[in-house]
C-alpha positions as CSV (number, residue, x, y, z in Angstrom):
1,M,-38.4,2.7,-6.2
2,G,-37.0,3.9,-2.9
3,H,-37.6,6.1,0.1
4,V,-35.2,9.0,0.5
5,F,-34.7,10.9,3.7
6,I,-33.2,14.4,3.3
7,S,-31.9,15.9,6.6
8,R,-32.5,19.5,5.7
9,A,-34.3,21.7,3.1
10,V,-31.9,22.2,0.2
11,P,-31.8,24.7,-2.8
12,G,-32.0,23.9,-6.4
13,R,-33.6,20.9,-8.3
14,A,-32.5,18.1,-6.1
15,L,-36.0,17.2,-4.9
16,D,-37.4,17.4,-8.4
17,L,-34.7,15.0,-9.7
18,L,-35.5,12.5,-7.0
19,T,-39.2,12.6,-7.4
20,A,-38.9,12.5,-11.2
21,A,-36.9,9.3,-10.8
22,G,-39.9,7.8,-8.9
23,H,-38.6,8.0,-5.4
24,S,-40.6,9.1,-2.3
25,V,-38.9,11.9,-0.5
26,E,-39.1,13.0,3.2
27,T,-37.4,16.2,4.1
28,W,-36.6,17.2,7.7
29,S,-38.4,20.5,8.3
30,G,-36.5,21.8,11.3
31,D,-34.0,24.7,11.2
32,L,-31.6,22.6,13.3
33,P,-30.4,19.1,12.3
34,P,-32.5,16.1,13.3
35,P,-31.5,14.9,16.8
36,P,-29.4,11.7,16.8
37,E,-32.3,9.5,17.9
38,T,-34.5,11.0,15.1
39,L,-31.8,10.7,12.5
40,G,-31.3,7.0,13.4
41,A,-35.0,6.3,13.1
42,K,-35.3,8.1,9.8
43,L,-32.3,6.2,8.4
44,A,-33.8,2.9,9.6
45,A,-36.8,3.5,7.4
46,A,-35.0,4.8,4.4
47,H,-33.3,3.3,1.3
48,A,-31.1,6.4,0.9
49,A,-30.0,9.2,3.2
50,F,-29.2,12.7,1.9
51,T,-27.0,14.2,4.7
52,T,-25.0,17.3,5.4
53,V,-21.7,17.7,7.3
54,V,-23.5,18.3,10.6
55,D,-25.4,15.0,10.5
56,F,-23.2,12.6,12.4
57,V,-24.1,9.2,11.1
58,S,-22.8,6.6,13.6
59,T,-21.9,3.1,12.9
60,G,-24.7,2.0,15.1
61,M,-27.2,4.0,13.0
62,L,-25.9,2.2,9.9
63,A,-26.2,-1.2,11.5
64,A,-29.8,-0.4,12.5
65,A,-30.8,0.6,9.0
66,P,-31.2,-2.7,7.1
67,R,-32.6,-1.1,3.9
68,L,-30.1,1.7,3.6
69,K,-28.0,1.6,0.5
70,I,-26.3,5.0,0.4
71,V,-25.4,8.0,2.5
72,A,-25.0,10.8,0.1
73,N,-23.2,13.7,1.8
74,M,-23.8,17.2,0.5
75,A,-20.2,18.2,1.0
76,V,-16.7,17.4,-0.1
77,G,-15.8,16.2,3.4
78,Y,-17.3,13.1,4.9
79,D,-15.8,13.1,8.5
80,N,-19.4,12.8,9.8
81,V,-19.7,9.2,8.6
82,D,-17.3,6.3,8.6
83,P,-17.0,5.1,5.0
84,V,-15.0,2.0,5.9
85,A,-17.6,0.8,8.3
86,A,-20.3,1.6,5.8
87,A,-18.6,-0.3,3.1
88,G,-18.4,-3.3,5.4
89,M,-22.2,-3.2,5.6
90,G,-22.7,-2.8,1.8
91,I,-23.6,0.9,2.1
92,W,-22.2,3.4,-0.3
93,V,-20.9,6.8,0.9
94,T,-20.7,9.6,-1.6
95,N,-19.7,13.3,-1.6
96,T,-19.9,16.3,-3.9
97,P,-16.3,17.1,-5.2
98,G,-15.2,19.5,-7.8
99,V,-18.0,22.0,-7.4
100,L,-17.2,24.3,-4.5
101,A,-13.5,25.0,-4.9
102,E,-13.9,28.5,-6.5
103,T,-16.7,29.5,-4.1
104,T,-14.8,28.4,-1.0
105,A,-11.6,30.1,-2.3
106,D,-13.6,33.3,-2.7
107,M,-14.6,33.0,1.0
108,A,-11.1,32.2,2.1
109,W,-9.9,35.3,0.3
110,A,-12.8,37.4,1.8
111,L,-11.8,36.3,5.3
112,L,-8.1,37.0,4.7
113,M,-8.9,40.5,3.5
114,A,-11.4,41.2,6.2
115,A,-8.9,40.2,8.9
116,A,-6.0,42.0,7.3
117,R,-7.9,45.3,6.9
118,N,-10.1,45.3,10.0
119,V,-13.3,45.2,8.0
120,V,-15.4,43.6,10.6
121,A,-14.0,45.6,13.5
122,G,-14.4,48.8,11.5
123,D,-18.0,48.0,10.6
124,R,-18.8,47.0,14.2
125,D,-17.3,50.3,15.6
126,T,-19.1,52.4,13.0
127,R,-22.5,50.9,13.8
128,A,-21.8,51.6,17.5
129,G,-21.2,55.3,16.8
130,G,-17.5,55.1,17.1
131,W,-16.8,56.9,13.8
132,Q,-16.1,60.5,14.9
133,T,-13.5,61.6,12.3
134,W,-10.8,60.3,10.0
135,S,-7.9,59.1,12.1
136,P,-4.3,58.6,10.9
137,T,-3.9,55.8,13.4
138,G,-7.4,54.2,13.4
139,F,-7.8,50.5,12.4
140,L,-4.3,50.1,11.0
141,G,-4.2,46.8,9.2
142,V,-1.5,45.0,7.2
143,D,-0.9,45.0,3.5
144,V,-1.9,41.9,1.4
145,F,-0.3,43.0,-1.8
146,G,3.2,41.6,-2.0
147,A,2.9,39.7,1.3
148,T,3.7,36.0,1.7
149,L,0.9,33.5,1.8
150,G,1.3,30.0,3.1
151,I,-1.2,27.4,1.9
152,V,-1.6,24.2,3.9
153,G,-3.2,21.6,1.6
154,L,-2.9,22.2,-2.1
155,G,-6.0,20.4,-3.4
156,E,-8.6,22.1,-5.6
157,I,-9.4,24.8,-3.0
158,G,-5.8,25.5,-2.1
159,E,-4.9,25.8,-5.7
160,A,-7.8,28.2,-6.3
161,V,-6.6,30.4,-3.4
162,A,-3.1,30.3,-4.8
163,R,-4.4,31.5,-8.2
164,R,-6.1,34.5,-6.5
165,A,-2.9,35.3,-4.7
166,T,-1.0,35.9,-8.0
167,G,-3.2,38.9,-8.7
168,F,-1.9,40.4,-5.5
169,K,1.7,39.7,-6.4
170,M,2.1,37.5,-3.3
171,R,4.9,35.1,-2.7
172,V,3.0,31.8,-2.3
173,L,4.4,28.9,-0.2
174,Y,2.6,25.6,0.1
175,H,2.7,22.4,2.2
176,S,1.1,19.3,0.8
177,R,1.6,15.5,1.0
178,T,2.9,15.6,-2.6
179,H,4.9,18.1,-4.6
180,K,3.0,19.8,-7.4
181,P,5.8,20.7,-9.9
182,A,3.3,21.7,-12.7
183,L,1.6,24.2,-10.3
184,E,4.9,25.4,-9.0
185,A,5.9,26.3,-12.6
186,D,2.6,27.7,-13.5
187,L,2.0,29.9,-10.4
188,G,5.5,30.3,-9.0
189,L,4.7,28.3,-5.9
190,E,7.3,27.1,-3.4
191,H,7.0,23.9,-1.5
192,R,8.0,24.0,2.2
193,P,7.9,21.8,5.2
194,L,5.1,23.0,7.5
195,S,7.5,24.5,10.1
196,E,9.3,26.6,7.4
197,L,6.0,27.7,5.8
198,L,4.7,28.9,9.2
199,A,7.9,30.8,9.9
200,E,7.9,32.6,6.6
201,S,4.2,33.4,6.0
202,D,2.3,36.6,6.7
203,F,-1.0,34.7,6.1
204,V,-1.6,31.0,6.6
205,S,-4.6,29.5,4.9
206,L,-5.8,26.0,5.8
207,H,-7.3,23.7,3.1
208,T,-6.8,20.1,4.4
209,P,-9.5,17.5,5.1
210,L,-10.0,16.5,8.7
211,T,-8.4,13.1,9.2
212,A,-6.6,11.4,12.1
213,E,-3.3,12.9,10.7
214,T,-4.6,16.4,10.4
215,R,-6.6,16.7,13.6
216,H,-5.0,19.6,15.6
217,L,-2.4,20.0,12.8
218,M,-2.3,23.6,14.1
219,S,-1.5,23.5,17.8
220,T,0.8,25.2,20.3
221,G,4.1,24.4,18.5
222,Q,2.8,25.5,15.2
223,F,1.5,28.8,16.5
224,A,4.8,29.4,18.2
225,A,6.5,28.9,14.8
226,M,4.4,31.6,13.1
227,K,5.3,35.3,12.9
228,P,3.7,37.4,15.6
229,S,2.3,39.5,12.8
230,A,0.8,36.6,11.0
231,I,-3.0,35.9,10.5
232,L,-4.5,32.4,10.3
233,V,-7.4,31.7,7.9
234,N,-9.4,28.4,8.3
235,T,-12.1,27.3,5.8
236,S,-11.3,23.6,6.1
237,R,-12.6,22.0,9.3
238,G,-12.6,23.2,12.9
239,G,-10.8,20.1,14.1
240,V,-7.7,20.9,12.0
241,V,-7.0,23.6,14.6
242,D,-6.4,23.0,18.3
243,Q,-8.9,25.7,19.4
244,D,-7.5,26.0,23.0
245,A,-4.0,26.5,21.6
246,L,-5.4,29.1,19.2
247,I,-7.0,31.0,22.0
248,E,-3.7,31.0,23.9
249,A,-1.8,32.1,20.9
250,L,-4.1,35.1,20.4
251,R,-4.1,35.9,24.1
252,S,-0.3,35.9,24.2
253,G,0.3,37.7,21.0
254,A,2.0,34.7,19.3
255,I,-0.1,35.5,16.2
256,A,-1.8,38.7,15.1
257,G,-5.3,37.4,14.3
258,A,-7.5,34.7,12.9
259,A,-10.4,34.4,10.4
260,L,-12.5,31.3,10.9
261,D,-15.4,29.9,8.9
262,V,-15.2,26.7,10.9
263,T,-14.9,26.0,14.6
264,T,-15.1,23.3,17.2
265,P,-17.9,22.8,18.0
266,E,-20.3,24.3,15.5
267,P,-22.1,26.5,16.3
268,L,-19.4,28.1,18.5
269,P,-20.9,28.7,22.0
270,L,-21.5,32.3,22.8
271,D,-19.2,32.0,25.9
272,S,-16.2,31.0,23.8
273,P,-13.2,33.3,24.4
274,L,-12.8,33.6,20.6
275,Y,-15.6,36.1,20.5
276,G,-13.7,38.4,22.9
277,F,-10.8,39.0,20.5
278,P,-11.3,42.1,18.2
279,N,-8.7,40.6,15.8
280,V,-10.8,37.5,15.1
281,V,-13.4,37.2,12.4
282,I,-15.9,34.3,12.7
283,T,-18.5,33.3,10.2
284,P,-21.0,30.4,10.4
285,H,-19.5,27.8,8.0
286,I,-20.6,29.6,4.9
287,A,-17.6,29.1,2.6
288,S,-19.7,27.2,0.0
289,A,-22.8,29.3,0.5
290,S,-23.5,30.7,-2.9
291,L,-26.9,29.8,-4.4
292,A,-25.3,28.3,-7.5
293,T,-22.8,26.2,-5.6
294,R,-25.1,24.9,-2.9
295,S,-27.8,24.1,-5.5
296,R,-25.3,22.1,-7.6
297,M,-24.0,20.3,-4.5
298,A,-27.6,19.2,-3.6
299,E,-28.2,18.0,-7.2
300,M,-25.0,16.0,-7.1
301,A,-26.1,14.3,-3.9
302,A,-29.4,13.5,-5.6
303,E,-27.7,12.1,-8.7
304,N,-25.6,9.8,-6.5
305,I,-28.8,8.5,-4.8
306,I,-30.6,8.0,-8.1
307,A,-27.7,5.9,-9.5
308,V,-27.4,3.7,-6.5
309,L,-31.2,3.1,-6.2
310,K,-31.1,2.2,-9.9
311,G,-28.6,-0.5,-9.1
312,T,-25.5,1.2,-10.5
313,P,-22.5,2.6,-8.7
314,P,-22.7,6.2,-7.7
315,I,-21.0,9.0,-9.6
316,H,-18.9,10.3,-6.7
317,P,-18.1,7.3,-4.4
318,V,-16.0,7.8,-1.3
319,N,-16.0,4.1,-0.6
320,H,-16.4,0.9,-2.6
321,P,-18.5,-1.8,-0.9
322,A,-17.5,-5.3,-2.0
323,N,-21.1,-6.4,-1.8
324,P,-23.4,-3.4,-2.2
325,R,-26.9,-3.9,-0.7
326,Q,-29.4,-4.9,-3.3
327,T,-32.6,-5.1,-1.2
């Protein structure tokens, strides 16, 4: 049996599954992620690591962990660990796909609506005593019904957002590496090059993974291409957006607002200029944060670990080591 290090307390039955399989489990008890030196030491003593998106597992940490067989990420994304380097050392990297699309799409939609209708700004003003009377000009927002939505990245989450848009009779454009003719027919979607999508959309919602190709996908030129009345929604990864360019676009009025569940870095420092814009909504990376979804994600990570420590391939591999570690 193996020793499993879990980098944070998690909901659901994940710990029960691991212990029932006969493994010893050590869970980091801090509210913040383990510091890099601590994480490295814990990985060096473990057969399996159960990590989250904020645990940056360096190649050096992997090289210094001779017993480690798997890094099981409790996330769809895995930009916090290099799967190619891990495979070269015989270490599996896994993720938790197919479980958080609807929950994340709900959050993307909540952010879109909040930004469009000044929900956060109105709540903040009300709590501060600003509500004196009904005003015909107070907190004027923009209509969502019948507007044009541009979806960048039409994977599971992007598709789920598109399906929600149909209920609002929106025109939905999408930009993706591949055309999706079946979804185009089913949902009435229209494929566009990114520049055209940005120019035509009232709302732009980002749903791409963070890769070398998508880092700063949204930068100065892209914001300049957007409508001055448009709102950006990001529930993907902070690095997909050039944050300095976003700040300048908001400052200059190149776009009308933004709703962000992800930033660079995380948490966003309190001195960030983004906090100074009343037309920006910021939430603390909670798009998948429903009890049911986070519990299932944790259980999937545990199931991947159980499979590997049993000597079989994981259920949701990101990489495929040619010679997986056996000892």
